[in-house]
SERO-4910 file (N, C-alpha, C, O; in steps of 0.05 Angstrom, whole numbers):
BEGIN
 pado doro    nc1    nc2    nc3   cac1   cac2   cac3    cc1    cc2    cc3    oc1    oc2    oc3
  Met    A    472   -398     27    448   -387     49    440   -358     21    423   -357      3
  Glu    A    453   -348     25    457   -313     16    444   -318    -15    427   -303    -24
  Lys    A    455   -339    -28    433   -342    -54    405   -356    -53    389   -350    -70
  Ala    A    400   -373    -37    376   -377    -24    355   -360    -10    333   -368     -4
  Cys    A    364   -338     -5    352   -323     10    338   -302    -14    314   -297    -17
  Arg    A    362   -290    -31    361   -271    -57    336   -281    -59    316   -273    -48
  Lys    A    339   -304    -79    314   -322    -96    287   -320    -76    265   -308    -80
  Thr    A    295   -336    -54    264   -327    -41    257   -304    -35    232   -302    -33
  Val    A    269   -282    -31    260   -257    -36    242   -248    -66    220   -239    -67
  Ala    A    258   -253    -87    245   -251   -108    219   -269   -112    198   -260   -121
  Glu    A    221   -285   -106    195   -308   -114    178   -297    -96    155   -293   -104
  Thr    A    182   -288    -69    162   -281    -50    144   -252    -64    120   -249    -62
  Gly    A    165   -231    -80    145   -213    -92    120   -222   -105     98   -214    -99
  Arg    A    124   -240   -126    104   -244   -137     86   -270   -130     73   -281   -148
  Ile    A     86   -279   -106     69   -287    -88     49   -265    -75     25   -268    -75
  Leu    A     64   -244    -65     49   -221    -51     27   -209    -74      2   -206    -71
  Leu    A     44   -203    -98     29   -192   -118     -3   -207   -128    -24   -198   -137
  Glu    A     10   -237   -121    -23   -256   -131    -48   -253   -107    -73   -251   -110
  Lys    A    -33   -254    -84    -53   -249    -60    -61   -220    -57    -73   -214    -36
  Gly    A    -56   -203    -72    -70   -178    -70    -54   -157    -41    -64   -138    -30
  Leu    A    -29   -169    -36    -21   -158     -9     -2   -135    -18      5   -120      1
  Val    A      6   -129    -39     29   -109    -51     23    -95    -82      8   -106    -99
  Ala    A     31    -78    -84     17    -80   -121     48    -52   -127     62    -38   -112
  Arg    A     47    -56   -146     69    -42   -158     95    -46   -153    104    -67   -160
  Thr    A    113    -24   -139    137    -28   -125    128    -17   -101    148     -6    -90
  Trp    A    115    -16    -91    104    -11    -56    114    -37    -40    118    -59    -50
  Gly    A    119    -31    -12    127    -51     -2    153    -68     -6    170    -67    -24
  Asn    A    152    -81     12    182    -92     18    184   -118     28    167   -127     43
  Ile    A    210   -134     17    209   -159     32    236   -167     34    251   -166     14
  Ser    A    247   -179     61    275   -193     63    273   -215     82    256   -220     98
  Ala    A    295   -229     75    304   -255     86    329   -253    104    349   -242     95
  Arg    A    329   -260    120    359   -263    144    372   -277    128    361   -293    112
  Val    A    398   -273    130    417   -290    117    444   -297    136    461   -314    132
  Asp    A    441   -277    160    456   -289    180    453   -267    206    438   -247    202
  Ala    A    466   -269    229    466   -247    249    457   -222    246    439   -210    259
  Asn    A    479   -213    219    475   -186    220    474   -178    189    481   -155    185
  Arg    A    467   -190    170    457   -187    141    431   -201    136    423   -221    148
  Phe    A    420   -190    118    395   -197    108    390   -185     75    397   -163     65
  Ala    A    377   -209     62    366   -204     28    348   -186     34    334   -188     54
  Ile    A    345   -161     11    316   -145     14    315   -139    -13    335   -138    -28
  Ser    A    290   -135    -18    274   -127    -49    293    -99    -54    300    -85    -34
  Pro    A    298    -94    -73    319    -70    -87    293    -42    -81    273    -46    -67
  Ser    A    298    -20    -92    292      8    -93    274      0   -115    279    -18   -131
  Gly    A    256     14   -114    234     19   -138    229     -6   -163    215     -1   -182
  Leu    A    240    -26   -161    238    -44   -177    214    -62   -171    212    -73   -149
  Gly    A    191    -66   -194    161    -80   -197    170   -111   -185    192   -122   -188
  Tyr    A    154   -119   -176    153   -148   -170    157   -165   -190    176   -181   -192
  Glu    A    139   -162   -206    142   -176   -229    162   -183   -245    165   -205   -256
  His    A    180   -161   -248    207   -160   -258    226   -170   -238    250   -172   -245
  Met    A    220   -175   -218    249   -184   -202    257   -206   -203    241   -223   -207
  Gln    A    286   -213   -200    294   -232   -201    316   -239   -181    324   -220   -167
  Glu    A    327   -263   -178    349   -262   -158    372   -246   -162    380   -237   -140
  Ala    A    387   -238   -187    406   -229   -180    401   -195   -180    419   -179   -183
  Asp    A    374   -186   -177    367   -163   -173    368   -154   -141    365   -130   -134
  Val    A    370   -171   -124    365   -176    -93    393   -169    -77    409   -187    -71
  Pro    A    397   -144    -71    415   -144    -53    420   -148    -28    403   -141    -13
  Val    A    439   -158    -20    441   -165      9    456   -139     31    478   -129     27
  Tyr    A    441   -133     53    449   -113     72    455   -116     95    440   -126    113
  Asp    A    484   -103     99    493   -113    122    487    -96    146    503    -79    148
  Met    A    467    -95    169    461    -73    189    483    -68    207    482    -49    223
  Ala    A    500    -80    205    527    -76    222    548    -50    215    562    -35    230
  Thr    A    545    -53    189    569    -40    168    550     -8    157    559     15    156
  Asp    A    523    -16    152    515      5    138    518     -2    109    514     17     94
  Thr    A    524    -20    100    522    -32     71    521    -49     57    517    -70     71
  Tyr    A    524    -54     32    506    -77     14    528    -88     -8    548    -78    -18
  Glu    A    515   -111    -10    527   -124    -38    505   -127    -57    483   -134    -47
  Gly    A    506   -122    -88    492   -128    -98    491   -101   -116    497    -80   -105
  Ser    A    483   -101   -147    478    -87   -162    456    -63   -161    454    -43   -175
  Arg    A    444    -72   -145    418    -50   -141    417    -41   -112    420    -58    -94
  Lys    A    414    -24   -108    403     -2    -75    375    -25    -59    355    -35    -70
  Pro    A    384    -27    -32    365    -43    -24    344    -20    -13    348      3     -7
  Ser    A    323    -35    -15    296    -13    -10    298      4     15    304     -3     38
  Ser    A    290     32      3    296     55     26    285     49     56    288     66     73
  Glu    A    272     26     63    264     16     82    275      3    104    266     -1    126
  Lys    A    300     -5     92    319    -22    101    322    -28    129    322    -51    139
  Lys    A    326      2    147    324      6    172    299     -9    184    302    -19    206
  Ile    A    280    -10    175    258    -23    191    265    -44    192    270    -52    215
  His    A    272    -67    166    274    -86    167    298    -98    187    296   -119    199
  Ala    A    322    -79    188    341    -83    209    331    -85    230    332   -107    241
  Ala    A    315    -62    247    312    -65    270    290    -88    280    287    -95    303
  Ser    A    274   -100    256    261   -129    259    275   -138    271    273   -137    296
  Tyr    A    304   -154    255    317   -167    266    336   -170    283    348   -190    288
  Arg    A    341   -140    296    357   -134    315    340   -149    341    345   -171    352
  Leu    A    319   -132    348    297   -144    367    291   -168    365    286   -177    388
  Tyr    A    290   -184    347    279   -214    349    299   -231    339    298   -229    314
  Pro    A    310   -240    343    330   -263    334    316   -279    324    332   -292    309
  Asp    A    292   -291    322    281   -317    320    275   -310    283    274   -325    264
  Val    A    271   -279    287    253   -277    259    270   -273    234    283   -253    229
  Leu    A    268   -291    223    280   -298    190    267   -283    171    284   -276    155
  Phe    A    245   -275    165    228   -266    148    211   -240    157    198   -237    178
  Val    A    217   -223    134    195   -197    141    189   -188    116    204   -185     96
  Ile    A    157   -181    121    148   -171     93    134   -139    106    122   -136    128
  His    A    139   -121     85    117    -97     83     98    -95     61    102    -88     37
  Thr    A     81   -100     72     54    -99     56     37    -75     54     35    -63     76
  His    A     23    -65     33      0    -40     31    -31    -49     26    -48    -35     15
  Gln    A    -34    -75     37    -57    -88     34    -76    -67     52    -72    -52     71
  Asp    A   -104    -75     33   -122    -53     36   -131    -44     61   -128    -21     69
  Tyr    A   -148    -70     82   -168    -62     98   -144    -58    121   -150    -43    139
  Ala    A   -118    -70    123    -97    -63    142    -90    -32    148    -87    -20    169
  Thr    A    -89    -22    119    -82     -1    120   -104     19    128    -96     39    139
  Ala    A   -122     18    124   -153     27    129   -151     34    159   -151     57    167
  Ile    A   -149     10    175   -142     12    200   -117     28    210   -117     39    232
  Ser    A    -94     28    195    -76     40    208    -81     71    202    -62     86    208
  Leu    A    -98     79    195   -113    100    196   -114    124    226   -106    146    235
  Thr    A   -130     98    233   -145    102    260   -135     94    285   -116    107    296
  Asp    A   -145     76    294   -140     57    316   -144     28    310   -151     19    288
  Thr    A   -136      6    341   -138    -23    334   -165    -24    351   -170    -46    361
  Lys    A   -183     -3    356   -207     -8    373   -230    -23    357   -242    -37    373
  Asp    A   -236    -24    341   -249    -39    323   -248    -69    317   -266    -82    307
  Leu    A   -223    -78    325   -209   -105    316   -218   -127    340   -213   -126    364
  Glu    A   -232   -147    322   -242   -162    346   -235   -188    341   -247   -195    321
  Met    A   -218   -209    351   -203   -227    347   -209   -247    361   -212   -240    385
  Thr    A   -214   -278    357   -211   -304    370   -186   -308    382   -164   -300    374
  Glu    A   -191   -325    408   -166   -336    412   -154   -342    396   -134   -329    397
  Glu    A   -154   -356    380   -136   -374    358   -124   -346    340   -101   -345    333
  Glu    A   -141   -328    336   -130   -308    315   -103   -283    333    -84   -270    325
  Lys    A   -114   -287    361    -96   -270    376    -74   -293    381    -52   -283    386
  Ala    A    -73   -315    381    -50   -335    390    -30   -338    360     -9   -350    359
  Val    A    -41   -324    340    -27   -328    318    -14   -296    307      7   -290    296
  Leu    A    -31   -282    314    -20   -256    312     -4   -240    331     16   -227    325
  Gly    A    -16   -243    352    -10   -227    378    -16   -199    375    -33   -191    360
  Lys    A      4   -178    394     -9   -156    392     -1   -145    367     17   -154    353
  Ile    A    -22   -117    361    -25   -103    335    -18    -80    344    -30    -73    364
  Ala    A      0    -62    335     13    -38    343     11    -17    318     22    -22    296
  Ile    A     -2      6    322      2     26    305     27     49    308     24     68    324
  Ala    A     49     46    291     70     63    289     64     92    280     58     94    256
  Asp    A     64    118    297     70    140    289     77    146    263     96    134    252
  Tyr    A     59    170    248     72    175    219     89    181    218     96    193    239
  Gly    A    117    177    189    137    185    178    130    180    150    115    165    139
  Leu    A    148    199    143    150    199    110    169    169    100    186    155    111
  Pro    A    157    170     76    178    145     70    202    142     65    212    161     54
  Gly    A    220    119     71    245    113     70    258    140     97    280    147     90
  Thr    A    251    154    119    255    171    131    268    159    159    267    134    163
  Lys    A    282    179    181    293    161    197    269    166    216    266    149    234
  Lys    A    253    183    217    234    190    236    218    163    235    211    152    256
  Leu    A    211    152    208    193    132    203    207    110    221    197    101    242
  Ser    A    228    103    210    247     83    217    246     87    250    244     67    264
  Ala    A    248    105    259    245    110    288    219    106    304    220     98    327
  Asn    A    198    110    293    167    104    301    159     77    302    146     68    321
  Val    A    167     64    281    170     37    269    177     16    290    163      1    302
  Glu    A    203     20    292    225     10    317    206     11    345    198     -9    356
  Leu    A    200     39    353    185     42    384    164     19    380    164      0    395
  Ala    A    149     20    361    120      1    359    132    -25    358    115    -39    367
  Leu    A    148    -36    353    166    -67    347    168    -74    373    169    -98    379
  Lys    A    171    -53    392    189    -72    423    167    -82    431    174    -98    448
  Asp    A    134    -83    429    120    -98    440    109   -109    421     92   -125    429
  Ala    A    112   -108    396     93   -124    375    105   -133    351    116   -116    336
  Arg    A    104   -160    344    108   -162    315     97   -164    289    106   -170    267
  Ile    A     72   -156    299     53   -132    272     44   -108    272     22   -102    282
  Val    A     60    -88    259     57    -55    260     49    -50    236     60    -57    215
  Leu    A     22    -31    241     12    -26    221     26      8    227     28     22    247
  Met    A     33     13    196     41     45    195     26     55    188     11     47    171
  Lys    A     23     85    204     -2    101    198      6    107    168     29    111    161
  His    A    -16    109    148    -22    123    131     -3    104    109      6    114     89
  His    A     -1     87    113     24     67     94     13     42     92     -3     37     73
  Gly    A     19     21    112      5     -7    108     21    -17    126     26     -3    145
  Ala    A     30    -42    124     36    -52    147     57    -73    155     49    -94    145
  Leu    A     76    -78    166    101    -94    173     96   -115    194     93   -112    218
  Ile    A     96   -142    175     97   -166    188    126   -182    190    142   -186    171
  Leu    A    128   -190    214    155   -207    229    150   -234    227    132   -239    242
  Gly    A    159   -258    214    151   -287    213    179   -299    227    201   -288    229
  Thr    A    171   -323    236    191   -337    235    202   -356    213    219   -373    217
  Asp    A    191   -350    188    199   -361    163    178   -346    147    162   -329    157
  Arg    A    180   -355    118    168   -334     95    133   -347     99    113   -335    104
  Glu    A    136   -367     97    103   -391    108     92   -371    129     71   -358    124
  Asp    A    104   -369    152     94   -357    179     87   -327    173     66   -319    182
  Ala    A    103   -309    157     96   -282    153     78   -284    129     73   -260    129
  Ile    A     68   -291    113     50   -293     94     21   -298    110      1   -283    110
  Asn    A     25   -319    120      1   -331    139     -5   -303    149    -18   -287    136
  Lys    A      4   -297    168     -5   -278    187    -11   -246    170    -28   -230    176
  Ala    A      9   -243    147    -14   -218    136    -43   -227    124    -58   -209    121
  Glu    A    -51   -251    118    -68   -254    102    -89   -257    117   -111   -248    110
  Leu    A    -83   -273    147    -99   -270    174   -100   -243    180   -122   -234    174
  Leu    A    -82   -223    191    -90   -193    192   -109   -180    167   -128   -164    166
  Glu    A    -98   -192    151   -116   -171    128   -147   -186    132   -168   -174    125
  Ala    A   -147   -209    141   -183   -219    137   -197   -199    166   -217   -185    166
  Val    A   -176   -203    193   -182   -188    216   -193   -162    213   -212   -153    225
  Cys    A   -182   -152    197   -183   -118    194   -207   -115    169   -220    -94    164
  Lys    A   -210   -134    158   -229   -131    135   -260   -130    149   -279   -114    146
  Arg    A   -258   -152    163   -281   -160    185   -282   -128    195   -299   -114    183
  Ala    A   -271   -118    209   -281    -93    233   -282    -72    205   -304    -62    206
  Val    A   -273    -64    188   -278    -41    170   -310    -55    158   -330    -43    165
  Val    A   -313    -72    145   -340    -77    142   -366    -75    161   -388    -66    155
  Lys    A   -360    -82    176   -376    -83    205   -384    -53    212   -406    -46    220
  Arg    A   -361    -35    208   -364    -14    217   -381     10    195   -397     28    201
  Ile    A   -372      2    170   -384     16    144   -408      8    135   -422     21    119
  Gly    A   -415    -17    145   -442    -28    139   -449    -30    103   -433    -23     85
  Glu    A   -469    -36     99   -477    -36     75   -482     -8     63   -502      4     70
  Ile    A   -467      2     48   -464     32     40   -483     35     12   -493     55      3
  Ala    A   -484      4      1   -495     10    -30   -520     23    -29   -536     15    -11
  Glu    A   -527     39    -43   -562     48    -35   -574     36    -65   -564     26    -85
  Asn    A   -602     42    -54   -621     29    -78   -621     48   -102   -643     52   -111
  Arg    A   -602     59   -112   -606     73   -128   -592     76   -156   -568     72   -155
  Gln    A   -605     83   -185   -599     88   -207   -578     98   -210   -576    122   -206
  Thr    A   -551     81   -219   -525     93   -231   -522     96   -264   -533     79   -278
  Glu    A   -506    118   -277   -509    129   -297   -485    108   -314   -463    104   -303
  Gln    A   -489    101   -329   -466    101   -349   -440    123   -356   -442    148   -356
  Val    A   -422    112   -361   -401    137   -375   -405    128   -402   -414    106   -407
  Asp    A   -396    146   -421   -410    140   -457   -380    117   -458   -356    120   -454
  Glu    A   -393     99   -465   -375     72   -480   -359     81   -502   -340     68   -510
  Lys    A   -368    110   -515   -344    114   -534   -317    130   -528   -296    131   -540
  Leu    A   -329    145   -500   -305    154   -494   -289    139   -480   -266    145   -475
  Leu    A   -300    118   -472   -280     98   -459   -261     76   -472   -241     63   -464
  Ala    A   -276     77   -497   -262     58   -523   -241     84   -536   -227     78   -555
  Ser    A   -240    105   -528   -219    125   -542   -193    121   -545   -180    121   -566
  Ser    A   -184    115   -512   -159    106   -510   -160     72   -487   -175     66   -469
  Glu    A   -133     54   -501   -133     30   -495   -126     36   -467   -127     17   -451
  Asn    A   -119     61   -459    -99     58   -426   -129     74   -410   -126     84   -389
  Met    A   -152     75   -420   -178     86   -409   -186     66   -392   -181     43   -400
  Leu    A   -198     69   -366   -212     46   -348   -225     57   -338   -221     81   -332
  Phe    A   -251     40   -332   -278     53   -310   -279     25   -290   -273      1   -294
  Thr    A   -288     40   -271   -294     19   -251   -312     43   -228   -313     68   -226
  Ser    A   -327     18   -212   -348     33   -197   -358     13   -170   -372     -7   -168
  Thr    A   -346     25   -155   -351     13   -120   -370     26   -106   -375     49   -113
  Pro    A   -382     17    -88   -402     33    -64   -381     63    -51   -387     86    -49
  Glu    A   -361     52    -44   -348     71    -35   -332     93    -55   -324    115    -48
  Ile    A   -328     81    -81   -328    102   -104   -343    124   -106   -337    148   -106
  Leu    A   -369    111   -109   -394    128   -117   -396    143    -86   -399    167    -90
  Lys    A   -395    138    -63   -402    155    -40   -386    177    -43   -398    199    -43
  Met    A   -356    176    -46   -337    195    -48   -340    214    -75   -332    236    -72
  Ala    A   -351    207    -98   -359    224   -115   -384    241   -115   -393    261   -126
  Asp    A   -390    227   -102   -425    249    -92   -408    267    -76   -406    288    -88
  Lys    A   -394    267    -48   -382    285    -36   -358    301    -50   -340    309    -36
  Gly    A   -358    306    -73   -340    319    -89   -313    310    -91   -299    322   -107
  Gly    A   -302    289    -78   -280    279    -84   -262    278    -58   -276    284    -38
  Phe    A   -237    272    -52   -226    271    -23   -197    269    -30   -184    262    -49
  Val    A   -188    282      3   -160    290      4   -151    263      7   -165    246     16
  Ala    A   -118    256     -4   -105    228      5   -101    236     30    -93    258     38
  Gln    A   -107    209     48    -99    194     64    -72    175     71    -58    169     91
  Ile    A    -73    168     40    -51    143     42    -29    149     24    -33    157      1
  Asp    A     -5    146     34     21    152     16     22    143     -9     34    155    -27
  Asp    A      8    122    -12     15    113    -48     -4    126    -68      0    127    -92
  Met    A    -28    138    -52    -47    160    -65    -32    181    -71    -33    194    -92
  Ala    A    -18    186    -52     -7    223    -61     19    218    -74     26    234    -90
  Gln    A     37    192    -67     59    187    -87     40    187   -120     40    209   -131
  Met    A     29    171   -131     21    164   -156      1    186   -163      7    199   -183
  Leu    A    -22    194   -152    -37    213   -161    -39    241   -155    -47    258   -172
  Gly    A    -29    247   -128    -29    274   -118    -47    277    -94    -59    257    -87
  Arg    A    -52    301    -80    -60    303    -54    -93    306    -59   -105    314    -39
  Lys    A   -105    302    -77   -133    303    -79   -148    292   -103   -142    303   -124
  Ile    A   -165    273   -104   -172    269   -131   -204    278   -137   -221    266   -123
  Arg    A   -215    297   -156   -238    309   -155   -261    294   -169   -257    273   -182
  Ser    A   -282    305   -166   -303    294   -180   -315    313   -201   -311    338   -204
  Val    A   -330    297   -216   -338    316   -246   -368    309   -252   -369    285   -248
  Pro    A   -391    318   -259   -415    308   -272   -403    287   -300   -382    286   -313
  Asn    A   -424    275   -302   -422    254   -316   -425    261   -348   -442    254   -365
  Asp    A   -406    275   -351   -412    297   -380   -376    294   -392   -357    306   -381
  Asn    A   -374    277   -416   -354    278   -429   -333    301   -428   -309    296   -425
  Ala    A   -344    327   -430   -317    345   -441   -313    351   -408   -289    354   -403
  Ala    A   -327    352   -389   -317    354   -367   -300    335   -348   -288    343   -328
  Ile    A   -300    301   -362   -290    278   -359   -255    282   -367   -235    274   -354
  Leu    A   -257    296   -388   -235    296   -408   -217    321   -398   -193    320   -394
  His    A   -235    344   -394   -220    369   -380   -197    358   -358   -172    361   -358
  Ala    A   -216    344   -339   -211    330   -317   -181    315   -321   -160    323   -311
  Leu    A   -184    295   -336   -163    277   -347   -139    292   -362   -119    280   -371
  Asn    A   -143    317   -363   -121    325   -382   -101    339   -351    -77    345   -352
  Lys    A   -117    341   -330    -98    351   -310    -93    337   -290    -82    348   -271
  Gln    A   -101    309   -290    -96    289   -268   -101    257   -281   -117    254   -300
  Asp    A    -89    236   -270    -96    212   -290   -123    197   -273   -130    174   -277
  Ala    A   -135    213   -257   -166    199   -250   -183    222   -238   -178    242   -224
  Val    A   -204    213   -248   -235    229   -234   -255    215   -232   -265    199   -247
  Leu    A   -262    223   -210   -286    206   -199   -309    224   -224   -304    242   -239
  Val    A   -329    211   -220   -350    217   -235   -372    215   -221   -374    194   -209
  Lys    A   -399    237   -217   -412    232   -201   -440    210   -203   -454    215   -223
  Asn    A   -445    199   -195   -472    173   -195   -461    154   -224   -476    142   -240
  Ala    A   -424    154   -225   -418    134   -243   -395    117   -230   -395     92   -231
  Gly    A   -380    128   -221   -351    112   -215   -328    130   -220   -326    154   -215
  Leu    A   -310    115   -228   -284    132   -230   -267    121   -263   -263     98   -271
  Val    A   -260    146   -275   -244    138   -302   -221    150   -293   -220    170   -279
  Ile    A   -200    133   -303   -177    138   -306   -161    135   -339   -166    119   -357
  Met    A   -142    154   -337   -126    148   -359   -102    157   -362   -100    181   -363
  Thr    A    -77    141   -365    -47    145   -363    -39    134   -388    -52    122   -405
  Glu    A    -14    141   -388      7    134   -408      8    102   -412      8     97   -436
  Gln    A      9     86   -401     17     59   -395    -11     45   -383    -23     54   -364
  Lys    A    -17     23   -395    -36     -1   -391    -31     -6   -355    -50     -9   -340
  Asp    A    -12     -5   -349     -5    -16   -323     -7     -1   -300    -13     -8   -277
  Asp    A     -1     21   -311     -4     37   -293    -39     52   -289    -41     66   -269
  Ala    A    -54     51   -299    -81     49   -299    -88     26   -280    -96     27   -257
  Glu    A    -83      9   -292    -95    -15   -276    -83     -9   -242    -97     -4   -222
  Ala    A    -57    -11   -244    -46      4   -210    -69     28   -199    -85     24   -181
  Leu    A    -66     49   -213    -88     72   -198   -117     56   -198   -131     65   -181
  Lys    A   -127     39   -209   -149     30   -210   -147     13   -176   -165     22   -161
  Leu    A   -130     -7   -161   -128    -17   -141   -127      4   -126   -147      8   -112
  Leu    A   -106     23   -123   -101     46   -110   -128     59   -102   -138     57    -80
  Ile    A   -138     71   -120   -164     93   -114   -189     65    -98   -206     70    -81
  Glu    A   -187     51   -105   -217     32    -94   -203     26    -66   -219     23    -47
  Lys    A   -178     24    -59   -169     25    -39   -177     49    -17   -188     45      5
  Ala    A   -170     71    -27   -168     92    -11   -192    101     -9   -199    109     13
  Ala    A   -213    103    -35   -237    111    -25   -260     93     -3   -281    100      8
  Met    A   -243     62     -2   -261     55     18   -243     59     49   -256     58     70
  Ala    A   -220     63     50   -210     80     73   -222    100     82   -227    106    106
  Lys    A   -227    112     62   -241    146     68   -269    148     81   -278    162     98
  Val    A   -280    127     63   -315    121     79   -304    110    108   -320    118    124
  Tyr    A   -286     97    120   -284     82    140   -277    104    162   -287    105    184
  Thr    A   -255    122    150   -245    142    174   -273    164    174   -277    171    198
  Leu    A   -287    174    160   -312    186    151   -336    167    179   -350    177    196
  Ser    A   -332    147    175   -352    128    199   -339    131    225   -354    132    244
  Arg    A   -316    133    228   -300    136    252   -307    164    271   -313    166    295
  Gly    A   -302    190    245   -309    211    253   -273    223    257   -265    239    274
  Ile    A   -258    209    238   -232    212    239   -211    225    219   -203    212    199
  Gln    A   -202    250    225   -194    265    205   -163    255    200   -144    262    214
  Ala    A   -160    237    175   -137    230    171   -118    244    149    -95    234    147
  Asp    A   -124    262    134   -112    274    114    -81    277    116    -68    287    135
  Leu    A    -71    264     93    -42    278     96    -42    305     94    -62    318     91
  Ser    A    -11    318     98    -16    350     94     -7    363     65     -1    349     46
  Leu    A     -8    377     64     -6    387     28     24    387     21     34    380      0
  Phe    A     36    399     47     66    392     42     71    363     35     75    357     11
  Asp    A     73    343     55     79    319     52     66    302     25     79    282     18
  Cys    A     40    309      9     34    295     -7     52    307    -29     65    291    -43
  Met    A     55    338    -36     63    345    -52    102    332    -55    113    326    -76
  Leu    A    113    329    -33    138    320    -29    142    292    -46    157    281    -63
  Met    A    117    287    -29    125    250    -39    108    244    -71    111    223    -83
  Arg    A     93    263    -78     90    261   -111    113    268   -129    120    255   -149
  Cys    A    123    290   -122    151    297   -128    178    275   -133    193    272   -152
  Val    A    176    263   -110    199    239   -116    187    215   -129    201    198   -138
  Tyr    A    164    214   -130    149    181   -141    156    203   -166    171    188   -179
  Lys    A    155    216   -175    151    226   -210    189    225   -219    202    215   -238
  Met    A    197    239   -196    226    236   -207    242    211   -207    258    210   -225
  Lys    A    240    192   -191    257    167   -186    232    140   -193    233    126   -214
  Tyr    A    210    137   -169    208    108   -170    183     99   -202    178     76   -207
  Ser    A    174    119   -217    160    115   -235    174    113   -262    163    106   -283
  Lys    A    199    121   -259    218    108   -277    234     84   -275    245     72   -293
  Lys    A    233     79   -250    247     44   -249    231     30   -245    243     10   -237
  Lys    A    205     22   -245    186      3   -241    195    -18   -256    195    -41   -246
  Glu    A    205    -13   -282    209    -36   -300    242    -46   -297    250    -60   -316
  Gly    A    258    -42   -278    281    -47   -281    301    -23   -299    325    -27   -303
***
């Protein structure tokens, strides 16, 4: 049973990557072994590299684990899920885009059919706590008392399932429901405008440079940039992403200070030391810009504090960015 659970957790990481429900090392996965133990994804290891042997088994009765790697720092959240619901056998914590955007506000925009309600049940939002802290686990445990799906404010979603298939199906349905709500609120923001192109020679100057443009990114570039509302942006990029004119010198100057910059009337330019970092930042900032447009449409201020952003950025640079490849 223990071996099977470890294998299932490792395999599920790649499934969630393919479905776009997690990225990089963010989120975590667990499978119940018995009444007191569960296999859980290890701390800081990228899902694409995760193997059965990497997955530790955590004992929530003794607060100990077996395995060569430390369990996820969110293990107490998974423990609370299993303690509260004996029939739950699988738990996933995702960083899915639209559910994360909804976590920044409330659930008032969510409209569900009776069939969707029957599958998802109540969707609760847990108050904010920094990743891996007692405050976060206490806030999530409180929200779990009458819901099996919890949106973790500024962070992502926690989904409890009777098995892996149930948990993944709920995560996908949750994202569809949240996307419907967000799209309905922000509407069609693409304007009939002529956008500019970033110099192709500049983009070709580094194999680790990427360009992307979405209506939400363009809108935030027009506004001069935005402050992080979501933990993973604060961790990987910092407190704020800035906007500059479409000028090579201005873009390069900004990229010397930060790995990504918004370019007015053009989009987003990213340059990192490794190609996979650039790909991860692209997905992250596209999500962050969409979420910012959504909170603006609701008139809700959801920026993370300067202190929290600085702390998360520091921890990420010192620990997780170095562990993602094992």
